[in-house]
N, C-alpha and C positions, 0 to 999 in steps of 0.2 A: 230766397233765390228773387222772389221780388223787389226786395230793397236794392239789389246788384242791379237788376232791369232800370228801376226810378234811375240809380245812378247813371246809367251808360246812357238814359235817354238825357239825363243833364246835361253830362258833358258833351254829347251829339250838338245840343242845341245851342250850348257855351261856342262849340268850335264854329259852328257855322254861322254864326251871330258874328263872333269875331273875325271870320273871314271877310265877310260881308263890307265892316267898316275898314279894314285893311285895304281892299280893292277901291273901297269910296276914294281914300285918301291918293290912287295913284291916278290922276285923271287925264285924259287923253290929250295930250297936245301934237299937232303938225308942227314940229322943229323944221327950223329953215337948213335948206342945204344949199351953201355958200358955193357961188360958182369958181372962185380962185381960191380955194383952200390953203391957207397958212397956216395951219395948226401943226404941233410936232409931237409925235407920240413918243415921251420919254421914260417909258418904262422901261426900255432897254438902253437908252442912251448910257444909263448911269452903273450900267452893270457891262462886263466883261466875262465872257466864258470860255476856260478854256477845257479842253478837251484832251487823255492822254491817254491812246489808245493803244493796249497789247497785241502783239503779233506774236513774238516766241521771245525764249530769253536771250538768243545773241544777236537780235538786231534793236536798234534802240525805237523807242514808241512812236507811231505817229503822232501828229500832235493838230489840233486846228484849233484855231481863234473866233468863235462863233461857226459860221458857215464855211469859213477860207481855212482850206489847208495849207499850213505852215508847215514848209520844206526843212526848215532849221531850227534850230536854238538860236541862232545869232538873228536869224528874222523875226522870231518870234520877239525878241528883245528890242530888234529894231520897230516894230509894230506895236509894244507895250507902252514904247519910248512915244511913240507919237499919240497915242491914245491917250495917256498919262499927261501928256503936255497939254491936249486938249481940255481933258476933263480930270485935275487932280485927283478929285474927290469921287472918282468911279470906284465900283466895287469890284472886285475881281470873283470870280467863282471857278473855282479849281476842280475838275472831276476828273480822278486816274481811277484806271483800273487795277481792280484790287492783287492783279498778279503781279503789276511792277515792283518794282524795289522802292524802298523806302530813297535810295540815293539818287534815281530818276527823279522821283516827286522834288526832292528836296531842293536839286538843281535847278528845277522849273521856279521853286519856293523863293529863293534866291533871287533868281532874275526881277521876279516880280519886286520883291524888295529892294534892289538896285535901282529899279525904274521909281523908287519913292509911290508905291502904291500902296498904300497902309492898309484898305481895305480889303482884306482875303476872307471867304469862305471856302472851307475845303466841305466837297461833299460826299458823306459817307450814307449806306444804304444801311438801316436797320435792322437786325434778325427777328424774322416772324416768332411770335410765342408760339 
């Protein structure tokens, strides 16, 4: 039992010293706050997120393009055409409800391909073990 306590204290001392050195690397700097900020957040500029929501088997799924509700497939095609023209390397993320038929999802995938947006991710949820 005594060697185990010694090892515990050695580990505790090591982590206390290591954390002290790590915090010493981060010096406190007062960063400037620009008045007319012209920076652009590019994290979502290169991503187009399409959501397909299931209502029931007799109605078409509702579509959203990011936060914008899209009323028809033609409107989605027009918006994707405009977004693809602005940024042809944009990545499309397609999120579809699992209750939708593959035909509904395929239709949207064909529209994405027709607009020459070649970077497509289809979001799935992994089953929990």
